[in-house]
Residue frames as qw, qx, qy, qz and C-alpha x, y, z in Angstrom:
[[0.012, -0.152, 0.983, 0.100, 54.43, 21.31, -9.06],
 [0.652, -0.058, -0.268, -0.707, 51.28, 19.90, -10.56],
 [0.777, -0.211, 0.424, -0.416, 49.14, 17.20, -8.94],
 [0.297, 0.326, -0.881, -0.174, 50.38, 13.61, -9.39],
 [0.856, -0.159, -0.014, -0.492, 47.67, 10.92, -9.05],
 [0.167, -0.480, 0.858, -0.073, 49.58, 8.26, -7.17],
 [0.722, 0.157, 0.631, -0.239, 46.83, 5.61, -7.73],
 [0.737, 0.658, -0.055, -0.145, 46.98, 6.17, -11.47],
 [0.142, 0.766, -0.627, -0.007, 50.75, 5.90, -11.29],
 [0.295, -0.256, 0.911, -0.134, 50.70, 2.49, -9.61],
 [0.468, -0.009, -0.685, -0.558, 47.61, 1.39, -11.71],
 [0.214, -0.252, -0.917, 0.225, 45.58, 0.45, -8.83],
 [0.342, -0.719, -0.462, -0.390, 41.98, 1.46, -7.40],
 [0.069, -0.600, 0.379, -0.700, 41.73, 3.74, -4.48],
 [0.821, -0.411, 0.156, -0.365, 40.36, 0.91, -2.43],
 [0.741, 0.347, -0.559, 0.140, 43.33, -1.24, -3.16],
 [0.843, -0.531, -0.037, 0.077, 44.63, -3.34, -0.16],
 [0.368, -0.808, 0.436, 0.149, 48.17, -3.11, 1.23],
 [0.681, -0.127, 0.671, 0.263, 49.06, -6.27, -0.42],
 [0.568, 0.710, 0.376, 0.179, 47.68, -5.05, -3.84],
 [0.006, -0.987, 0.153, 0.054, 49.72, -1.88, -3.31],
 [0.467, -0.617, 0.598, 0.210, 52.88, -3.64, -2.56],
 [0.713, 0.205, 0.624, 0.245, 52.50, -6.07, -5.54],
 [0.471, 0.850, 0.212, 0.106, 51.81, -3.23, -7.91],
 [0.188, -0.921, 0.322, 0.112, 54.87, -1.34, -6.65],
 [0.605, -0.369, 0.657, 0.257, 57.27, -4.20, -6.99],
 [0.683, 0.428, 0.536, 0.249, 56.12, -5.04, -10.48],
 [0.326, 0.923, 0.114, 0.169, 56.63, -1.41, -11.67],
 [0.330, -0.846, 0.404, 0.109, 59.78, -0.75, -9.74],
 [0.696, -0.145, 0.640, 0.292, 61.33, -3.92, -11.29],
 [0.595, 0.639, 0.437, 0.216, 60.16, -2.68, -14.75],
 [0.232, 0.937, 0.028, 0.261, 61.45, 0.89, -14.52],
 [0.614, -0.683, 0.173, 0.356, 64.51, 0.51, -12.45],
 [0.300, 0.875, -0.306, -0.225, 67.24, 2.43, -14.29],
 [0.330, -0.505, 0.777, 0.177, 69.83, -0.41, -14.02],
 [0.619, 0.283, 0.733, 0.027, 67.57, -2.36, -16.41],
 [0.501, 0.829, 0.246, 0.028, 67.63, 0.25, -19.12],
 [0.584, -0.234, 0.280, 0.725, 70.46, 1.57, -21.32],
 [0.274, 0.251, 0.431, 0.822, 71.01, 4.51, -23.68],
 [0.196, -0.310, -0.171, -0.915, 68.23, 6.99, -24.35],
 [0.640, -0.454, -0.514, -0.345, 65.58, 4.89, -22.48],
 [0.541, -0.130, -0.600, 0.575, 67.68, 5.13, -19.14],
 [0.009, -0.111, 0.161, -0.981, 66.63, 8.75, -18.51],
 [0.540, -0.263, -0.314, -0.735, 62.99, 7.99, -19.02],
 [0.711, -0.230, -0.662, 0.050, 63.11, 4.89, -16.92],
 [0.329, -0.047, -0.504, 0.797, 64.71, 6.97, -14.01],
 [0.267, -0.153, 0.071, -0.949, 61.88, 9.48, -14.20],
 [0.718, -0.243, -0.459, -0.463, 59.16, 6.68, -14.14],
 [0.643, -0.115, -0.659, 0.373, 60.96, 4.84, -11.36],
 [0.135, 0.009, -0.440, 0.888, 60.96, 7.92, -9.20],
 [0.506, -0.172, -0.177, -0.826, 57.23, 8.50, -9.88],
 [0.768, -0.175, -0.587, -0.188, 56.46, 4.90, -8.86],
 [0.558, -0.026, -0.615, 0.557, 58.57, 5.22, -5.83],
 [0.089, -0.129, 0.301, -0.941, 57.10, 8.38, -4.60],
 [0.674, -0.263, -0.245, -0.646, 53.52, 7.15, -5.01],
 [0.767, -0.205, -0.603, 0.080, 54.41, 4.00, -3.01],
 [0.366, 0.057, -0.521, 0.769, 56.23, 5.88, -0.29],
 [0.276, -0.148, 0.195, -0.929, 53.02, 8.01, 0.40],
 [0.730, -0.139, -0.371, -0.557, 50.43, 5.30, -0.10],
 [0.648, 0.054, -0.725, 0.227, 52.25, 2.63, 1.85],
 [0.156, 0.031, -0.573, 0.804, 51.97, 4.62, 5.09],
 [0.088, -0.600, -0.789, -0.101, 48.33, 4.48, 6.37],
 [0.153, -0.747, -0.280, 0.583, 48.49, 8.02, 7.96],
 [0.034, -0.410, 0.392, 0.823, 49.94, 9.72, 4.85],
 [0.037, 0.205, 0.881, 0.425, 47.65, 7.69, 2.71],
 [0.068, -0.709, -0.671, 0.206, 44.52, 8.81, 4.58],
 [0.078, -0.678, -0.026, 0.730, 45.75, 12.48, 4.38],
 [0.114, -0.196, 0.659, 0.717, 46.38, 12.07, 0.58],
 [0.011, 0.453, 0.871, 0.187, 42.96, 10.66, 0.06],
 [0.054, -0.805, -0.512, 0.293, 41.35, 13.57, 1.78],
 [0.051, -0.859, 0.021, 0.509, 43.59, 16.55, 0.64],
 [0.782, 0.591, 0.117, 0.160, 45.39, 15.44, -2.36],
 [0.607, 0.472, -0.182, 0.613, 48.45, 17.47, -3.26],
 [0.126, -0.626, 0.286, -0.715, 48.00, 19.50, -0.13],
 [0.816, -0.281, -0.505, -0.025, 47.79, 16.49, 2.12],
 [0.535, 0.033, -0.409, 0.739, 50.85, 17.83, 4.11],
 [0.031, -0.190, 0.150, -0.970, 48.81, 21.20, 4.88],
 [0.074, 0.394, 0.852, -0.337, 45.58, 19.58, 5.41],
 [0.270, 0.415, 0.010, -0.869, 43.80, 21.90, 2.85],
 [0.718, 0.447, 0.507, -0.165, 40.98, 21.01, 0.44],
 [0.162, -0.438, 0.563, 0.682, 41.94, 20.75, -3.17],
 [0.764, 0.522, 0.181, -0.332, 40.96, 20.36, -6.76],
 [0.712, -0.208, 0.517, 0.428, 43.22, 18.24, -8.65],
 [0.293, 0.725, -0.233, -0.578, 44.61, 20.05, -11.76],
 [0.898, 0.427, 0.030, -0.097, 45.17, 18.40, -15.00],
 [0.506, 0.692, -0.460, 0.232, 48.60, 17.05, -16.05],
 [0.877, -0.452, -0.061, 0.148, 51.34, 15.39, -13.98],
 [0.367, 0.746, -0.462, 0.309, 54.78, 16.17, -12.90],
 [0.880, -0.294, -0.342, 0.150, 57.03, 14.17, -10.73],
 [0.375, -0.900, 0.222, 0.003, 59.63, 15.03, -8.02],
 [0.598, 0.493, -0.572, 0.270, 63.34, 14.72, -8.23],
 [0.713, -0.142, -0.582, 0.363, 65.26, 13.24, -5.43],
 [0.226, 0.085, -0.394, 0.887, 65.82, 16.55, -3.51],
 [0.470, -0.253, -0.111, -0.838, 62.09, 17.45, -3.66],
 [0.762, -0.221, -0.590, -0.152, 61.31, 13.84, -2.60],
 [0.573, -0.120, -0.597, 0.549, 63.49, 14.07, 0.56],
 [0.087, -0.186, 0.179, -0.962, 62.31, 17.61, 1.41],
 [0.616, -0.285, -0.213, -0.703, 58.73, 16.35, 1.38],
 [0.879, -0.311, -0.198, -0.302, 59.11, 12.99, 3.07],
 [0.606, -0.695, 0.387, 0.006, 62.42, 12.99, 4.89],
 [0.081, 0.615, -0.770, -0.150, 65.72, 11.16, 4.27],
 [0.620, -0.073, 0.771, -0.125, 66.09, 7.43, 3.47],
 [0.691, 0.558, -0.104, -0.448, 65.35, 7.56, -0.23],
 [0.401, 0.524, -0.745, -0.104, 68.32, 5.45, -1.19],
 [0.119, -0.230, 0.918, -0.300, 68.17, 2.98, 1.61],
 [0.674, 0.208, 0.348, -0.617, 64.49, 2.44, 1.01],
 [0.786, 0.490, -0.230, -0.298, 65.17, 0.96, -2.27],
 [0.246, 0.463, -0.842, 0.127, 68.35, -0.90, -1.23],
 [0.313, -0.082, 0.837, -0.440, 66.41, -2.72, 1.51],
 [0.707, 0.327, 0.316, -0.541, 63.39, -3.37, -0.79],
 [0.835, 0.528, -0.065, -0.140, 65.15, -4.49, -4.00],
 [0.907, 0.027, 0.007, 0.421, 68.69, -4.99, -3.12],
 [0.387, -0.697, 0.045, 0.602, 71.68, -2.80, -2.28],
 [0.403, 0.072, 0.487, 0.772, 72.74, -2.41, -6.02],
 [0.036, 0.741, 0.561, 0.367, 69.34, -0.75, -6.67],
 [0.324, -0.891, -0.249, 0.198, 69.62, 1.76, -3.84],
 [0.578, -0.426, 0.181, 0.672, 73.16, 2.69, -4.65],
 [0.391, 0.488, 0.490, 0.608, 72.05, 4.09, -7.92],
 [0.146, -0.877, -0.295, -0.350, 70.49, 6.94, -6.11],
 [0.679, -0.648, -0.140, 0.316, 73.00, 7.19, -3.26],
 [0.397, 0.829, -0.194, 0.343, 76.07, 8.52, -4.80],
 [0.537, 0.235, -0.576, 0.570, 78.77, 9.39, -2.34],
 [0.384, -0.574, 0.176, -0.702, 76.53, 10.88, 0.44],
 [0.210, -0.225, 0.819, -0.484, 75.97, 9.48, 3.87],
 [0.292, -0.272, -0.892, -0.212, 73.47, 6.56, 4.42],
 [0.409, -0.331, 0.013, -0.850, 70.06, 7.32, 5.68],
 [0.531, -0.141, 0.686, -0.477, 67.72, 5.63, 8.15],
 [0.128, 0.016, -0.934, -0.333, 66.58, 2.19, 7.03],
 [0.655, -0.101, -0.090, -0.743, 62.91, 1.17, 6.47],
 [0.054, -0.020, 0.991, -0.123, 61.55, -1.94, 8.07],
 [0.589, -0.146, -0.382, -0.697, 58.20, -3.58, 7.78],
 [0.535, -0.172, 0.695, -0.449, 56.16, -5.37, 10.59],
 [0.069, 0.004, -0.957, -0.283, 55.26, -9.01, 9.67],
 [0.540, -0.249, -0.366, -0.716, 51.73, -9.84, 8.99],
 [0.564, -0.195, 0.572, -0.562, 49.36, -11.31, 11.64],
 [0.346, 0.078, -0.890, -0.288, 48.47, -14.92, 11.32],
 [0.708, -0.149, 0.223, -0.654, 45.06, -16.59, 12.24],
 [0.382, 0.124, -0.912, -0.080, 44.82, -20.29, 13.16],
 [0.736, -0.369, 0.009, -0.568, 42.46, -22.52, 14.87],
 [0.209, 0.277, -0.903, 0.254, 43.24, -25.20, 17.48],
 [0.791, -0.344, -0.296, -0.409, 40.79, -28.02, 18.80],
 [0.030, -0.404, 0.774, -0.487, 41.24, -29.18, 22.29],
 [0.505, -0.365, -0.779, -0.067, 39.51, -32.29, 24.01],
 [0.409, -0.771, -0.063, -0.484, 37.63, -30.95, 26.96],
 [0.867, -0.422, -0.119, 0.236, 39.61, -33.11, 29.30],
 [0.651, 0.172, -0.013, 0.739, 42.75, -31.46, 28.19],
 [0.025, 0.659, 0.090, 0.746, 41.24, -27.97, 28.41],
 [0.619, -0.721, -0.108, -0.291, 39.91, -28.53, 31.95],
 [0.888, -0.230, -0.151, 0.369, 43.09, -30.13, 33.05],
 [0.059, -0.970, 0.192, 0.136, 45.15, -27.00, 32.04],
 [0.723, -0.373, 0.398, 0.424, 48.83, -27.02, 31.65],
 [0.074, 0.606, -0.450, -0.652, 50.49, -26.81, 28.28],
 [0.806, 0.412, 0.424, -0.027, 49.58, -28.17, 24.80],
 [0.249, -0.458, 0.538, 0.662, 52.06, -28.45, 21.78],
 [0.652, 0.589, 0.461, -0.125, 50.86, -27.95, 18.32],
 [0.354, -0.136, 0.465, 0.800, 52.14, -27.00, 14.74],
 [0.401, 0.758, 0.319, -0.404, 50.57, -24.50, 12.41],
 [0.635, 0.317, 0.370, 0.599, 51.35, -23.78, 8.76],
 [0.099, -0.817, -0.066, 0.564, 52.60, -20.20, 8.15],
 [0.657, 0.654, 0.169, 0.336, 53.75, -18.12, 5.29],
 [0.463, -0.720, 0.089, 0.510, 57.10, -16.39, 5.62],
 [0.347, 0.850, -0.280, -0.280, 59.31, -14.28, 3.37],
 [0.937, 0.286, -0.146, 0.136, 61.50, -16.37, 1.26],
 [0.634, -0.692, 0.162, 0.305, 64.98, -16.81, 2.92],
 [0.704, 0.138, 0.329, 0.614, 66.75, -16.88, -0.24],
 [0.261, 0.511, 0.293, 0.765, 65.51, -13.47, -1.76],
 [0.095, -0.135, -0.383, 0.909, 64.26, -11.72, 1.37],
 [0.292, 0.585, 0.656, -0.377, 60.79, -11.64, -0.02],
 [0.138, 0.564, -0.303, -0.756, 61.62, -9.71, -3.21],
 [0.822, 0.422, 0.299, -0.239, 61.05, -12.52, -5.58],
 [0.716, 0.658, -0.151, 0.177, 64.29, -12.28, -7.38],
 [0.676, -0.563, 0.205, 0.428, 68.08, -12.63, -6.88],
 [0.260, -0.311, 0.437, 0.803, 69.98, -10.09, -8.80],
 [0.410, 0.291, -0.310, -0.807, 68.33, -10.14, -12.26],
 [0.397, -0.072, -0.868, -0.289, 66.95, -13.73, -12.08],
 [0.698, -0.429, -0.154, -0.552, 63.92, -15.14, -10.56],
 [0.408, -0.481, 0.685, -0.364, 64.41, -16.69, -7.09],
 [0.490, 0.145, -0.822, -0.250, 64.78, -20.36, -7.50],
 [0.005, 0.077, 0.819, -0.568, 63.39, -21.00, -3.92],
 [0.311, 0.483, 0.544, -0.611, 60.01, -19.17, -4.20],
 [0.351, 0.349, 0.674, 0.548, 59.98, -19.01, -8.09],
 [0.061, 0.352, 0.248, 0.901, 59.20, -15.18, -7.95],
 [0.383, -0.685, -0.595, -0.175, 56.38, -15.30, -5.32],
 [0.026, -0.656, 0.302, -0.691, 58.46, -13.79, -2.58],
 [0.566, -0.433, 0.440, -0.546, 57.14, -16.05, 0.11],
 [0.442, 0.148, -0.880, -0.088, 57.24, -19.72, 1.14],
 [0.755, -0.456, -0.123, -0.454, 55.30, -22.06, 3.41],
 [0.345, 0.276, -0.803, 0.399, 56.62, -23.77, 6.59],
 [0.647, -0.581, -0.470, -0.153, 55.21, -25.17, 9.88],
 [0.020, 0.549, -0.457, 0.700, 55.85, -23.62, 13.16],
 [0.543, -0.328, -0.751, 0.182, 55.62, -25.45, 16.55],
 [0.211, -0.600, 0.095, -0.766, 53.91, -23.64, 19.38],
 [0.394, -0.178, -0.806, 0.405, 53.87, -24.35, 23.12],
 [0.324, -0.544, -0.234, -0.738, 50.61, -23.12, 24.45],
 [0.043, -0.062, -0.770, 0.634, 49.69, -22.48, 28.08],
 [0.197, -0.552, -0.739, -0.330, 46.02, -23.32, 28.33],
 [0.147, -0.456, 0.165, -0.862, 44.10, -20.52, 30.00],
 [0.016, 0.087, 0.878, -0.471, 42.73, -21.35, 33.44],
 [0.401, 0.441, 0.514, -0.617, 39.29, -19.90, 32.52],
 [0.056, -0.090, 0.739, 0.665, 39.03, -21.29, 28.81],
 [0.520, 0.444, 0.476, -0.552, 35.92, -20.93, 26.85],
 [0.633, 0.350, 0.632, 0.276, 34.75, -22.02, 23.48],
 [0.403, 0.792, 0.279, 0.364, 35.76, -19.70, 20.63],
 [0.456, -0.814, 0.071, 0.353, 38.32, -18.00, 22.78],
 [0.645, 0.667, -0.100, 0.359, 41.00, -16.03, 20.76],
 [0.679, -0.611, 0.070, 0.401, 44.44, -15.72, 22.08],
 [0.393, 0.905, -0.140, 0.080, 46.85, -13.21, 20.88],
 [0.864, -0.249, 0.090, 0.429, 50.44, -14.76, 20.85],
 [0.113, 0.956, -0.171, -0.208, 52.76, -11.76, 20.21],
 [0.090, -0.691, 0.667, 0.264, 55.68, -12.28, 17.95],
 [0.508, -0.046, 0.854, 0.106, 54.53, -15.68, 16.53],
 [0.648, 0.665, 0.247, -0.278, 53.16, -14.38, 13.26],
 [0.804, 0.491, 0.054, 0.332, 54.98, -13.86, 10.09],
 [0.569, -0.419, -0.055, 0.706, 58.45, -12.43, 10.55],
 [0.152, 0.919, 0.058, -0.359, 59.00, -8.79, 9.63],
 [0.761, 0.434, 0.147, 0.460, 61.23, -7.80, 6.61],
 [0.315, 0.639, -0.178, 0.679, 64.29, -5.56, 6.64],
 [0.260, 0.162, -0.605, 0.735, 64.65, -6.05, 10.32],
 [0.491, -0.351, -0.082, -0.793, 60.95, -5.25, 11.17],
 [0.410, -0.186, 0.759, -0.471, 59.22, -6.93, 14.23],
 [0.070, -0.139, -0.966, -0.207, 57.22, -10.08, 13.65],
 [0.524, -0.342, -0.218, -0.749, 53.39, -10.09, 13.53],
 [0.426, -0.205, 0.710, -0.522, 51.18, -11.77, 16.04],
 [0.250, -0.112, -0.935, -0.226, 49.40, -15.16, 16.01],
 [0.519, -0.139, 0.241, -0.809, 45.74, -14.97, 16.66],
 [0.250, 0.045, -0.965, -0.066, 44.68, -18.48, 17.79],
 [0.648, -0.160, -0.060, -0.742, 40.98, -19.48, 18.11],
 [0.083, -0.161, 0.943, -0.278, 40.32, -22.22, 20.54],
 [0.743, -0.088, -0.336, -0.572, 37.50, -24.92, 19.92],
 [0.376, -0.308, 0.775, -0.405, 36.55, -27.35, 22.60],
 [0.593, 0.112, -0.686, -0.406, 35.62, -30.96, 21.63],
 [0.864, -0.332, 0.125, -0.357, 33.58, -33.65, 23.56],
 [0.313, 0.447, -0.838, 0.016, 35.59, -36.52, 24.61],
 [0.554, -0.177, -0.812, -0.052, 35.02, -39.80, 26.57],
 [0.288, -0.298, -0.639, 0.648, 34.71, -37.89, 29.98],
 [0.058, 0.473, 0.290, -0.830, 33.15, -34.48, 29.34],
 [0.243, 0.565, 0.659, 0.433, 30.37, -33.28, 27.03],
 [0.074, -0.193, -0.128, 0.970, 29.71, -29.58, 26.42],
 [0.070, 0.686, 0.709, 0.145, 26.21, -28.03, 26.20],
 [0.028, 0.931, 0.102, 0.350, 26.85, -24.45, 25.49],
 [0.083, 0.691, -0.515, 0.501, 28.62, -23.23, 28.55],
 [0.813, -0.370, 0.318, -0.318, 27.28, -26.12, 30.62],
 [0.314, 0.423, -0.848, -0.062, 29.23, -29.28, 30.99],
 [0.891, -0.243, 0.161, -0.348, 28.26, -32.71, 31.92],
 [0.300, 0.501, -0.810, 0.058, 30.47, -35.75, 32.84],
 [0.865, -0.190, -0.408, -0.221, 29.86, -39.33, 33.81],
 [0.254, -0.580, 0.655, -0.413, 30.62, -40.57, 37.34],
 [0.672, 0.000, -0.725, -0.152, 30.98, -44.38, 37.73],
 [0.488, -0.435, 0.458, -0.603, 29.48, -45.76, 40.78],
 [0.197, 0.043, -0.979, 0.023, 29.46, -49.25, 42.24],
 [0.464, -0.482, -0.610, -0.424, 25.96, -50.51, 43.07],
 [0.541, -0.551, -0.545, 0.327, 26.54, -50.46, 46.82],
 [0.214, -0.148, -0.122, 0.958, 27.79, -46.73, 46.68],
 [0.279, -0.286, -0.389, -0.830, 24.53, -45.80, 44.94],
 [0.572, -0.480, -0.659, -0.093, 22.53, -47.86, 47.52],
 [0.578, -0.542, -0.384, 0.474, 24.25, -46.51, 50.72],
 [0.042, 0.998, 0.018, 0.039, 25.30, -43.06, 49.40],
 [0.796, -0.033, -0.001, 0.604, 28.82, -41.90, 49.13],
 [0.024, -0.966, 0.065, 0.248, 31.02, -38.75, 49.19],
 [0.791, 0.070, 0.303, 0.526, 33.67, -38.23, 46.52],
 [0.136, -0.656, 0.191, 0.717, 35.84, -35.68, 44.77],
 [0.657, 0.559, 0.486, 0.140, 35.01, -34.70, 41.23],
 [0.358, -0.236, 0.248, 0.869, 36.82, -32.60, 38.72],
 [0.335, 0.822, 0.448, -0.105, 34.83, -29.78, 37.16],
 [0.530, 0.641, 0.124, 0.541, 35.80, -26.89, 34.86],
 [0.124, -0.862, 0.176, -0.458, 36.46, -24.60, 37.93],
 [0.086, 0.523, -0.771, 0.352, 38.39, -27.19, 39.93],
 [0.372, -0.092, -0.920, 0.086, 37.81, -30.04, 42.27],
 [0.520, -0.351, 0.076, -0.775, 34.49, -30.24, 44.25],
 [0.137, -0.039, 0.926, -0.349, 33.37, -32.54, 47.05],
 [0.518, -0.064, -0.439, -0.731, 30.17, -34.24, 45.95],
 [0.405, -0.052, 0.801, -0.439, 27.64, -36.09, 48.23],
 [0.349, -0.035, -0.799, -0.488, 25.84, -38.98, 46.45],
 [0.610, -0.258, 0.232, -0.712, 22.40, -39.34, 47.95],
 [0.366, -0.073, 0.915, -0.150, 21.34, -42.82, 49.27],
 [0.573, 0.435, 0.678, -0.150, 19.30, -44.84, 46.70],
 [0.177, 0.644, -0.308, -0.678, 20.75, -42.93, 43.79],
 [0.826, 0.421, 0.361, -0.107, 19.58, -44.30, 40.28],
 [0.550, -0.044, 0.500, 0.667, 21.64, -44.89, 37.20],
 [0.248, 0.543, 0.466, 0.654, 21.40, -41.89, 34.90],
 [0.248, -0.877, -0.371, 0.179, 20.55, -39.46, 37.63],
 [0.434, 0.578, -0.012, 0.691, 21.95, -35.92, 37.01],
 [0.485, -0.685, -0.336, 0.426, 23.36, -34.01, 39.92],
 [0.286, 0.868, 0.133, 0.384, 23.70, -30.19, 39.39],
 [0.599, -0.367, -0.115, 0.703, 26.71, -28.18, 40.40],
 [0.227, 0.938, 0.261, 0.016, 25.94, -24.50, 39.89],
 [0.006, -0.958, 0.270, 0.100, 28.56, -22.23, 38.42],
 [0.647, -0.448, 0.578, 0.217, 31.05, -25.05, 37.89],
 [0.784, 0.442, 0.392, 0.190, 30.87, -25.18, 34.08],
 [0.577, 0.199, 0.208, 0.764, 32.73, -23.21, 31.31],
 [0.049, -0.517, -0.112, 0.847, 33.10, -19.40, 31.18],
 [0.495, 0.720, 0.477, 0.098, 31.14, -17.49, 28.66],
 [0.524, 0.319, 0.107, 0.782, 33.98, -14.98, 28.32],
 [0.119, -0.640, -0.038, -0.758, 32.03, -12.15, 30.21],
 [0.068, -0.386, 0.624, -0.676, 32.52, -13.27, 33.73],
 [0.772, -0.150, 0.270, -0.555, 29.71, -15.87, 34.05],
 [0.051, 0.267, -0.958, -0.092, 29.88, -19.65, 34.12],
 [0.726, -0.077, -0.494, -0.473, 27.54, -22.48, 33.18],
 [0.716, -0.429, 0.424, -0.351, 26.66, -25.31, 35.45],
 [0.286, 0.361, -0.882, -0.104, 28.16, -28.73, 35.60],
 [0.841, -0.112, 0.035, -0.528, 26.12, -31.88, 35.58],
 [0.145, -0.388, 0.908, -0.057, 27.26, -35.14, 37.09],
 [0.792, 0.111, -0.300, -0.520, 25.71, -38.20, 35.45],
 [0.520, -0.391, 0.732, -0.201, 25.69, -41.33, 37.61],
 [0.742, 0.284, -0.530, -0.295, 26.57, -44.56, 35.83],
 [0.794, -0.395, 0.415, -0.201, 26.33, -47.84, 37.80],
 [0.623, 0.501, -0.600, -0.034, 29.32, -50.20, 37.04],
 [0.938, -0.331, -0.040, 0.097, 30.83, -53.24, 38.56],
 [0.319, -0.788, 0.483, 0.211, 34.41, -53.09, 39.67],
 [0.561, 0.522, -0.614, -0.190, 36.94, -54.70, 37.31],
 [0.438, 0.155, -0.868, 0.175, 37.75, -57.28, 39.99],
 [0.682, -0.417, 0.056, -0.599, 35.33, -58.73, 42.37],
 [0.196, -0.336, 0.883, -0.264, 35.87, -61.34, 45.14],
 [0.277, -0.167, -0.911, -0.255, 34.04, -64.66, 45.06],
 [0.063, -0.433, -0.766, 0.472, 32.00, -63.50, 47.98],
 [0.201, 0.422, 0.030, -0.884, 30.88, -60.37, 46.29],
 [0.301, 0.127, -0.725, -0.607, 29.92, -62.23, 43.25],
 [0.209, -0.295, -0.926, 0.106, 27.85, -64.62, 45.34],
 [0.035, -0.470, -0.494, 0.730, 26.10, -61.77, 46.94],
 [0.268, 0.334, -0.297, -0.853, 25.21, -60.22, 43.71],
 [0.304, -0.026, -0.872, -0.383, 23.73, -63.52, 42.57],
 [0.130, -0.412, -0.815, 0.387, 21.65, -63.74, 45.69],
 [0.164, 0.420, 0.144, -0.881, 20.29, -60.25, 45.08],
 [0.343, 0.177, -0.557, -0.735, 19.20, -61.39, 41.63],
 [0.353, -0.205, -0.903, -0.134, 17.27, -64.33, 43.10],
 [0.029, -0.239, -0.617, 0.749, 15.64, -62.38, 45.89],
 [0.163, 0.658, 0.735, 0.020, 12.67, -61.50, 43.69],
 [0.065, -0.620, -0.036, 0.781, 13.73, -57.99, 42.97],
 [0.600, 0.745, 0.245, -0.160, 12.35, -56.33, 39.68],
 [0.644, 0.086, 0.340, 0.680, 14.69, -56.30, 36.59],
 [0.035, -0.555, 0.003, 0.831, 15.57, -52.77, 35.37],
 [0.493, 0.615, 0.573, 0.224, 13.82, -51.34, 32.38],
 [0.033, 0.900, -0.054, -0.432, 14.99, -48.49, 30.17],
 [0.098, -0.578, 0.613, 0.530, 17.05, -47.66, 27.27],
 [0.415, 0.232, -0.757, -0.449, 17.22, -50.49, 24.74],
 [0.145, -0.155, -0.961, 0.179, 15.54, -52.81, 27.40],
 [0.394, -0.210, -0.173, -0.878, 11.77, -52.57, 27.16],
 [0.829, -0.257, -0.199, -0.454, 10.60, -55.67, 28.79],
 [0.703, -0.536, 0.452, -0.119, 11.44, -58.52, 31.07],
 [0.044, -0.501, 0.832, 0.236, 14.08, -61.14, 30.19],
 [0.841, 0.119, -0.258, -0.461, 12.95, -64.05, 28.12]]
């Protein structure tokens, strides 16, 4: 049997991707399927169809493709080769001796039962071929407050799936599929309930098994690779792996000092506010920031903000007025550069 250049048969480059390989095969298999030809052309179509099918069967498997690329016609033996001129294809018996059973079912599952039955005859059915679904990559943005709080987050992503009408083939019988118009796939949205990792970090990629595109012919689904991005919000701001958050204090708490519980990326921490603390002061909590994904954590900075409670008694209001009349200096900073006019 002379050497058959499978890449030439399918009309693709040796660097062709799996998708390019599959598209080329589908196009040629539809063109040369014997059921589409009559009379004298049927025999030639059958030969071409077998050549195309043989080429796809070998190149579609990464392992056999690698061996074929290295050893050519002797890829099964692992011997060096020099491709001879000319071509010759295999018959069904030679095909199954070389690559195993399943010749008929492979085409039945790929293009429809009526196509595979052309080669099956009255023999027993063979093992079915299935294909794993493609992996899907998506990005998800989380407010820092939600990321730090943990729990679950629900979101939707657009995905591409095999057309449910034609099974990803692109046609129904001899007609173009009316749902996917021959493409073989359709778009839909998928809802995901995500459990937020306890040690989340910016750019973290989660692999969610089985949430990618569905497999074809009973194959297992692919995986979803979800990239997490953390956004600042009204409470927390990210500075690399460090975090900072605002802590509102009443004036008397800043004056006398206080002890209170604050929420950091690593959990709740008891924080002591020193006496006489000023607005804008930054208190550093080591190792309480975000993870870097390598076992280290940034720091957490508590920024003090002086505020008045939403509700004050008349007595409290009077005390504040008296403090303002006691000759104390007015604050300066920010947009305020001088005394009041």
